[in-house]
N, C-alpha and C positions, 0 to 999 in steps of 0.2 A: 286385595284387587285395584287399590285405591290409585295405584302407579302408572298400571295398565287401561283404568278408567280415565283417567285425565289423559294420558297419553292420546287414546282412542279420540278428545275432546277435540283435540289439536291437530290431530291428524284427518278426522271429518267433518270439526266444525266450521262455522262459519268465521273469520278472521279479523279485525277491523280494518281496513287500508292503512291507519297511521299508524299500525303495528311498528316498533323500532326494530334496528338490527339485531337487537340483543333477544328480542323475544323469538326470533327465526333461529340461533342460536338453541333457542330453549327446545324450539321446535324440534331441530335434528333432534338433540338428545332424547327426548319425549320418544320421538319416532325408533329411537334405538332402542331403549327400555320398551317401549309397548310391544317392538315386532319379538325382541329377543323373549319375552315373557309368551306370546303367541306361539312360537316357533314350539316352547315347550309344551305347551298346552296343545299344540296340535300331534305330537309327536308321541307321548307319554302314554302309559297305559294308566287305570283306576287308582292303582297304588299311587303310583308316581302323583297324579294329579291332585290328590288328597296330600301327597307329602307337601307338593307345591305350592298348595294351598294355605298351607302353615307356615310356609317359609317366613320370616321377618321380612315385610314390604316398609319403606317411607310412609305413613299416613299423611294425607292429604287434609291440612285444614284450609288454606286458602291458594290460590292461583301463585303468589309469591312464594309462598312457604314451600309448595311442591315444587316450582321449579329452581328453588335453591337446592332441594332435597338433590333431584332429578342431575344439576349439573354440578354437583358437590366432588370433589375429585373422587372419593371414596365411593358414588353410585357408578361414575362414569368408569373407574377401574373397572368395574364387575360387569355391568353392562352395555358398556359402550362397543359396537364392533363395527368396523368399516364398513362390510358386505352387507349387515343388518341394515346400517344406515340407508347406503344407496341404492338398495332393492328397496327400503320400505318407501325411500322419495321416487325411485322409480313408478313403483305402484299406484302413488298419488297423482306422477306426473301422466301417466297413463289414465286414471280415473278423470283426472280433469279435463283431460283433452277432448272435444266435441268429435261423435263418431263421426263426422262429413271432414276431418282434419285429420284424420290417422289411415292406415290401412286395413281392410277389413277382416285381415291372416288375424291381426289382435283379438276382435271378439272371438275366433274361433279357438286360437292356439293357448292364449291367455286372456283368458275369460275370468280367471279369478287370481287372486296371490297365493296360493299354494300351487297354482299350474307354474305361477311364476319362480316360486322359490325351487319347485321341484327340475326346472329347466335350468334354472344356475346350478343346479347341486349337478346336472348330466355332464357338464364340463365345467371343472371347479375355476373359478375368477381369480385372480394374484390382482393386488392393488399398489399401488405407487408409495414410496415408503414415506411418511411425514402427513398420507392423506388424514391420517386420523386426527393428529394433530391441529392439522388446518381447519377441519370441520367443524373443530369445537373452538375453536380461538374467535374471539370476539373481531380480532381485526383482520379486514380484507385478503385475500392471499397477493403476497407482491410478483411481477413477473421474476423477482429472485426466485423464489420459489419453484416456478415453473420450471427454472433451466436447470434444476437439481432432477429433474422428472427422467429415468432412466430411458436414454436414448439408442440401446442398442438393437437394429430390428433382427427379427428372428420368423421362422417360420412357424407363428401361430395367429391367431388372433386379436385383434386389441383396439381399444379406443383409444386413441392419441392425441395429443394440442401442440399446437407450432405457433410458437412466438416472433413476428415478423417486426423490426423496427427500423427505425430512420432516426439521424440526429435533427434536435429541435421539435420531435413529434411525438405522443404517446405512443406506445407498443400496441400491437394491434395481434387477439390471438384468433384463432380457429381452432375448432373442437372436429376430427373425425372418425370414422370406424372403418377398418381393416376387416376385409371377410371373402379376400382370395382362396378359392378352394385348393390351390396347389401350391402358393407361397405366402399367403397372408399379409404380413405387416410388412415383410419382405419388398412382396408383389407392389403394394401402395408406397412405398417409400421410391422404390424404383422409379414409378410414375412420377413423383413430384422433383427425383432429381433431374430425367428425361423432359421436364414440362408437359405429361401426359394427363389428359383429365384434370386439370386443375379445377379448384372449386372460382366461383364467379369472381368474387371479393377479395379473395386471395391474389387471383391474376391482376388483377389492377391493382393492389396494392405493390404488386412489385413493377409495375408498370409504372408507380408514381414513385419509385426510389426507393420502395420499402426492400429489406433484403432478410431473412431467415437468420432469426437468432439462435432458435432450439428448435427441438423438435423430440418430444419423448412423450411415454405412456401413462395414460391414467388407469388403465386396467387391460387385461391381457391374459389368454392362456397359452402356455409354453409349446402346444400343439395345434396344428388343424384338428378339427373336431371329426369324427367321423363319419359317413357320407349320411347315416341314415337320420341323422340328427341336424343337417346341415343345412337346410332350409327353415327349420324354426329359429335356431338359433343366432341366425341371420336377422330375425323379429326382436332377440334377445338385443342383441348390440347396436342395433338400431336405435332402441327404447333406451339402453345405457348413453351412447350418443346425446341423445335430447336431454336425458336427465344429467347430465356433466354440463353440456351446453347452457342448461337453467342454472345449474348450481353456481358456475364460475362465471355467468353470464358474457359467454360469447356469442350472444344473440347482435346483430347487427341490427342496431333500433335509433335511428338517426333522429325519428320523432317524436322516442321517446314511449313505444309502444313494447308493454311489458307481455305479450301474448296470452294474458292470461293466465302466466305464468310467475310472478313477481316473489310470489311465498314460498318457491322452490330454493331462493337464492339465499342462502343466511344472512348478509352483508346488505344496507343499502348499496343496489347496484349503481348510482350517482356516483359513489365515492371510491370505485375501484379507477384503480392506476391506469388499467389500458382500457381501449374499446376492443368490440367485438367484429366477427366477419361473416359469421352462420346465414345465410340469407332466408332461412326457413326452418320448421322442425322438421328433423329426419324421421318421425312418426309416419308422415306421410306421404313418404317417397317409397315407389317400386321397388318390390322386395324379389332377387334372381333366387328361382329354385321350384324342384317340381314337390307341391305339398299335397298334389293328389296322389301320391305313389307311398306307398307302406316301407317302412326300413327294410325288408328285403328288396323290394324293387329298388331304392334308392341304392343299397349295396351293389348290386349287379349291373346297375347304368355307370357308377363310378368306376368299376373294374373295366366293364366295355369302351368309356371314356379313355382310359389310361392306357389298353390296350390297343386303340385306334391311333393316340396320338404316336405312340412308339411307330406303329407301322407307316404312320404319313408322314411324321416329321422330318425323316431323316431321306426319304425318296421323292417328296412330292416335289422341288425344285427342278429334279432328273426329269422326274415324269412329263411334266409341264414344258422343259426341252424339247424333249421327243416328241412328245403329241400335239402341243401346243404355241411351237415356237414361236412364232410371229404375234399371236394376242399377248400370250405371257410375258413376251419380250417389251410390246409397246404399254402393258398395265405396269411392267416392273421400272421403266424410262418414267411413265407421267410421275410416280410415287417420287420417285427420286428427283425429281424436278420438283414438284409440289414441295419438299422437305426443304432442298437447296432453297426454295423461295422465299418458303415462311422461317428458315431457321439459318438465314443465310452468314451471320458472323459467325455461328457457332460450327456450321459446315467449313466453312474456310479455314477456322482454328485447325480443324481435326485433319483436314486433306492435306494442310503446310506441315504437319507434325508428322503426318503417317508418311507425306513424301521425302522427309530427312529422317525420318527412320530408316527408311528404303534405302534411301541415298547410302547411310552411314554403315548400314548391313550390306552392301550391294547385291542386294536383293533381284535389282534388274541389270546384269552386269554382263558387257560383251570385254567376253576374252579378249578376243581377238585385236580390239582398238583398246582394250584396258579402259575400256570406260565405265562409270556407273551411271545408271538412270533415276530417275524418280519413280516409275510408275512403268508398268508396262507397255502403255501407249507411248511414252517418249522412248522406250527400245526400240519399237517397231519404226518408230520416226528414225531413230540414228542410224537404224540397220539398210534407210533407203537413203542415207547421206555419202555425198561424194567423198567422202572420208572412209567409211566404212568399205565402200565397193571398192578403194583405192589400196584400202588393204586385203582386201579377199582377191585381188590384182596382184599383191606382191606376196601373196602367200602360192602363188600359182609362177611366180619366178618373172613377171612382168617390168619388174622394175630393176633397175642399176642399183641404187642407192635406197637406203631404207633407212626410217627412224623410227625401231619397235613403240617404243615408251611416246613417241607423240602421235604414233600411226600417221608417221610423214613419210612420201615416198617421191621420187621423180627419177627421171632417167639423164638430167642434168647436174653435173658435180657442184655449178657456180652455186645451184639453186638450195642445191644439198647443203654444202656448205654455208651458205646466207642462212639458212635454217637452223644450221646446228650453231652459231654465235647468238643466236637470239634469246631475249630473257625468257619466253615462255618455253624452250626446250630446255633450258639448265635447270628450270625449276619440275618439269616433268621428268628429267633426267634425276633430280633429287628425290623426288616422290616415290619412282618406281622402285629404283636403289634401297631405299628405304623400307617399302613393303615386302621387297624381297629378301629381305634381311630378315622381318618379323614371321 
């Protein structure tokens, strides 16, 4: 068990601050090998343990020799596993974070490494293609690799990475997690698309002229976890978010602060071609969920919430209009005004696009005057105009001379004749005839 012993030294021992990036790579490979060994030892019977103990393992004669053995192509091919490596680093990250800098629920629900593995296996993880090669490479990851991360959102949970770019400036990266109960990753990406709940320095970068180059997933589950394990799985995803943020060093460190986690990054973090936007470690964030409920109570609560949503979502507006009209209308008007003020340009573009669509489709159309309006308010205003009122009078036979295409009416022939010779009349007649042919 020399390999596992040496890996344990890398995992729990003190490392010199001047260690090179290559030693970090050896650290990751050793972690993977060590945890592969410990997983076998922790879940096999006595006969299997004796068989495993007799299996051939690379003998350690010195640190350099052992690292070469661990990182050789043969050893990596059989020992290196992305999930093993990531969870090993996650456990190191959790252990090395002081108690006052992480949520207290971690000490209760992920108090040991077996608990971490059990939690990860409760709802299996999938990892981005090429992640294994990146973690074993001595070359730091490039923005080009980040742009290959899968970018199709779905209703599962995941840890995502966003790349922002601006000509003449290094790219910036942000790593976050998506754990919404209903739509997961789809919901979080929707928030980004509609400028909702944006991270502090991500939003600041947009104001500085940066734009999103790519948005992809580092790891994920294809479906929403069962309600019974949602709260504790959120702890896991926040831990994975923190781990990936340290691995790829997406932390915002203008003063060179390493958060005491520089050893998690396999490369020299000052040689990366991008900078980070994460303002803090996600382990210290609050976690939504009822941790004091049993699995059965969580399942029952989820059913109740789903039923309540069905009952209220479709009728809430109408109930408010019937029972709380004035206050509801005032609140709705205030929210619309606030949105128009904060998103003036976006709202104007949306409003103009809608007006054009309604005008082309004749959604608000006055058949009597053959007039298409852009909105209901425009149609109401039109119905009070002299033109519309004259047309109403014409239908009742109050005018002698009527031009239906233009909606023009008069009791005097010379005025009617002058109208019929005008360019506007001829254009209206042509449009009217073409619309009738269609």
